[in-house]
C-alpha positions as CSV (number, residue, x, y, z in Angstrom):
1,M,-54.4,-84.1,29.1
2,N,-52.4,-81.9,26.7
3,L,-49.2,-80.8,28.4
4,S,-48.2,-78.1,25.9
5,P,-50.1,-75.3,27.8
6,I,-48.1,-76.1,30.9
7,L,-44.8,-76.2,29.0
8,V,-45.6,-72.9,27.2
9,S,-46.6,-71.2,30.5
10,M,-43.5,-72.4,32.4
11,R,-41.2,-71.5,29.6
12,T,-42.9,-68.1,29.2
13,A,-42.9,-67.3,32.9
14,S,-39.3,-68.5,33.4
15,V,-37.9,-66.2,30.6
16,A,-40.2,-63.3,31.7
17,I,-39.1,-63.4,35.3
18,V,-35.4,-63.1,34.3
19,I,-36.2,-59.9,32.3
20,T,-38.6,-58.6,34.9
21,F,-36.3,-59.2,37.8
22,F,-33.4,-57.2,36.5
23,V,-35.4,-54.5,34.7
24,G,-37.6,-54.1,37.8
25,L,-34.7,-53.9,40.1
26,L,-33.0,-51.3,38.0
27,A,-36.1,-49.2,37.8
28,A,-36.6,-49.5,41.5
29,K,-33.0,-48.3,42.1
30,L,-33.5,-45.4,39.7
31,V,-36.8,-44.2,41.2
32,A,-35.6,-44.7,44.8
33,G,-32.6,-42.5,44.1
34,I,-34.7,-39.6,42.7
35,R,-34.9,-36.7,45.1
36,G,-37.5,-34.5,43.3
37,K,-41.0,-35.4,44.5
38,I,-42.8,-34.4,41.3
39,G,-40.5,-36.3,39.0
40,K,-40.5,-39.3,41.3
41,M,-44.3,-39.3,41.4
42,I,-44.7,-39.0,37.6
43,L,-42.1,-41.8,36.8
44,D,-43.6,-44.0,39.5
45,G,-47.1,-43.5,38.0
46,I,-45.9,-44.5,34.6
47,L,-44.1,-47.6,35.8
48,T,-47.1,-48.7,37.9
49,L,-49.7,-48.0,35.2
50,P,-49.8,-51.6,33.9
51,L,-50.8,-52.7,37.4
52,V,-54.0,-50.7,37.4
53,L,-55.0,-50.9,33.7
54,P,-57.3,-53.7,32.6
55,P,-55.0,-56.4,31.1
56,T,-56.9,-56.1,27.8
57,V,-56.1,-52.4,27.6
58,A,-52.4,-53.1,28.4
59,G,-52.6,-55.8,25.6
60,F,-54.1,-53.2,23.3
61,F,-51.2,-50.9,23.8
62,L,-48.7,-53.7,23.3
63,L,-50.5,-54.7,20.1
64,Y,-50.4,-51.1,18.9
65,L,-46.7,-50.9,19.5
66,F,-45.5,-54.4,18.6
67,G,-48.1,-55.3,15.9
68,V,-46.9,-55.7,12.3
69,R,-48.1,-52.1,11.6
70,G,-46.9,-50.7,15.0
71,P,-43.8,-48.6,15.2
72,I,-41.7,-51.2,17.0
73,G,-43.2,-54.3,15.4
74,K,-42.8,-52.9,11.9
75,F,-39.2,-52.0,12.6
76,F,-38.3,-55.5,13.8
77,L,-40.2,-57.0,10.8
78,D,-38.5,-54.8,8.2
79,V,-35.0,-54.8,9.6
80,F,-34.7,-58.3,11.3
81,S,-37.6,-60.1,9.6
82,I,-38.9,-60.9,13.1
83,K,-42.7,-60.9,13.7
84,I,-43.4,-60.2,17.4
85,A,-47.2,-60.2,17.5
86,F,-48.8,-63.7,17.7
87,S,-45.5,-65.4,18.4
88,W,-44.2,-67.1,21.5
89,G,-42.1,-64.0,22.2
90,A,-45.3,-62.1,22.5
91,T,-46.4,-64.2,25.4
92,V,-43.1,-63.2,27.1
93,L,-43.7,-59.6,26.3
94,A,-47.2,-59.7,27.8
95,A,-46.0,-61.4,30.9
96,V,-43.2,-58.9,31.4
97,A,-45.4,-55.9,30.9
98,I,-48.1,-57.1,33.3
99,S,-45.8,-58.5,36.0
100,F,-43.2,-55.7,35.9
101,P,-45.0,-53.3,38.3
102,L,-45.2,-56.0,41.0
103,M,-41.5,-56.6,40.9
104,Y,-40.7,-52.9,40.6
105,R,-42.9,-51.8,43.6
106,S,-41.7,-54.6,45.8
107,A,-38.1,-53.9,45.1
108,R,-38.5,-50.2,45.5
109,G,-40.2,-50.6,48.9
110,A,-37.5,-53.0,50.1
111,L,-34.7,-50.6,48.9
112,E,-36.3,-47.6,50.5
113,Q,-36.5,-49.4,53.9
114,V,-32.7,-50.1,54.0
115,D,-31.2,-48.4,57.0
116,Q,-29.6,-45.1,55.8
117,N,-26.9,-45.4,58.5
118,L,-25.5,-48.4,56.6
119,I,-25.3,-46.4,53.4
120,Y,-23.7,-43.5,55.2
121,A,-21.2,-45.9,56.7
122,G,-20.4,-47.3,53.3
123,R,-19.7,-43.8,51.9
124,T,-17.5,-43.0,54.9
125,L,-15.4,-46.1,54.1
126,G,-15.0,-44.7,50.5
127,M,-17.3,-47.1,48.7
128,S,-18.8,-46.0,45.4
129,E,-22.6,-45.9,45.0
130,Q,-22.5,-49.0,42.9
131,Q,-20.5,-50.9,45.6
132,I,-22.9,-49.7,48.2
133,F,-25.9,-50.9,46.2
134,W,-24.5,-54.4,45.5
135,N,-22.8,-54.9,48.9
136,I,-25.1,-53.2,51.3
137,S,-28.5,-52.1,49.9
138,L,-29.3,-55.2,47.8
139,P,-28.3,-57.9,50.4
140,T,-30.2,-56.0,53.1
141,A,-33.3,-55.7,50.9
142,L,-33.0,-59.2,49.4
143,P,-36.0,-60.8,51.1
144,G,-38.3,-58.0,49.9
145,V,-36.8,-58.1,46.4
146,A,-37.1,-61.9,46.3
147,S,-40.8,-61.6,47.3
148,G,-41.4,-59.3,44.4
149,G,-39.7,-61.8,42.1
150,V,-41.9,-64.7,43.3
151,L,-45.0,-62.6,43.0
152,A,-44.0,-61.4,39.5
153,F,-43.3,-64.9,38.4
154,A,-46.8,-66.0,39.5
155,R,-48.4,-63.1,37.8
156,G,-46.6,-63.8,34.6
157,L,-47.7,-67.4,34.8
158,G,-51.3,-66.5,35.2
159,E,-51.5,-63.7,32.7
160,F,-54.5,-63.9,30.4
161,G,-55.9,-60.7,28.9
162,A,-52.7,-59.1,27.5
163,T,-51.5,-62.4,26.2
164,A,-54.7,-63.0,24.3
165,M,-54.5,-59.6,22.7
166,I,-50.8,-59.6,21.6
167,A,-50.1,-63.3,21.3
168,G,-53.4,-64.9,20.5
169,N,-54.5,-68.4,21.5
170,I,-52.5,-70.6,19.2
171,A,-52.3,-74.3,20.4
172,G,-48.8,-75.5,21.1
173,K,-47.4,-72.0,20.5
174,T,-49.0,-69.2,22.5
175,R,-51.7,-71.1,24.4
176,T,-50.8,-70.7,28.0
177,L,-52.6,-72.3,31.0
178,P,-55.1,-69.5,31.5
179,L,-55.9,-69.6,27.7
180,A,-56.1,-73.4,27.8
181,I,-58.7,-73.1,30.6
182,Y,-60.7,-70.6,28.7
183,S,-60.6,-72.7,25.5
184,A,-61.6,-75.9,27.4
185,V,-64.5,-74.2,29.1
186,S,-65.6,-72.6,25.8
187,S,-65.6,-76.0,24.1
188,G,-67.4,-77.6,27.1
189,D,-64.5,-79.9,28.0
190,M,-64.8,-79.3,31.7
191,D,-62.7,-82.3,32.8
192,I,-59.6,-80.8,31.0
193,A,-60.5,-77.4,32.5
194,Y,-60.6,-78.9,36.0
195,N,-57.2,-80.4,35.6
196,Y,-55.6,-77.1,34.4
197,V,-57.4,-75.2,37.2
198,L,-56.0,-77.6,39.8
199,I,-52.5,-77.1,38.5
200,I,-52.9,-73.3,38.8
201,V,-54.4,-73.5,42.3
202,V,-51.7,-75.8,43.6
203,F,-49.0,-73.6,42.1
204,S,-50.7,-70.4,43.5
205,F,-50.8,-72.0,47.0
206,A,-47.1,-72.8,46.7
207,V,-46.4,-69.1,45.8
208,V,-48.4,-67.9,48.8
209,A,-46.5,-70.2,51.1
210,L,-43.2,-69.1,49.7
211,M,-44.2,-65.4,50.0
212,N,-45.1,-66.0,53.7
213,Y,-41.7,-67.6,54.3
214,L,-39.9,-64.7,52.7
215,T,-41.9,-62.3,54.8
216,I,-40.9,-64.1,57.9
217,Q,-37.3,-64.0,56.9
218,E,-37.5,-60.3,56.1
219,K,-38.9,-59.6,59.6
220,R,-36.2,-61.7,61.2
221,S,-33.5,-59.7,59.3
222,N,-34.9,-56.5,60.5
């Protein structure tokens, strides 16, 4: 069995979750702090959109923006001589775009459930908003935030449609586990496909178990 799809997938998901975790947490903090209902609703809709769009449609937009003729892709190619589309970086880009809403919504929900009395107490003690976030809000919401991170990691690892659109299916470079399964089935190599599917199923079961554990921890903390 060729191990390169496993390595590409793990490498992609690992880098993607670092980006997704901090960007999603920042976005959740920003949206949770907005008071205007209309502005909050619009921004939330934009940030959640990749979650409801078909992955191929999300991949189409990524290709339009980051392709060699796209505004961002052309800029990176002309200025830095970096081609984003159909590179390993494109697999990370697709994983981040698709998994971001899961991280964002989980983190936002956890932050909004933090007891406001704790925040008021922090302000009474003269703590700044940043100190309140890092010392009160985030530690209190950590189980929910961590659940979002685990879920986003799993989603990035299993991403298929957007990855195929923006990164392609290049063996040893952009061929992730889902793409390897598709290629194996297309070529009739079912034994290889079974092995890859087994790996995905085992990992998915581990993710569900970890999610349940974090949920139990969150209930205990409340």
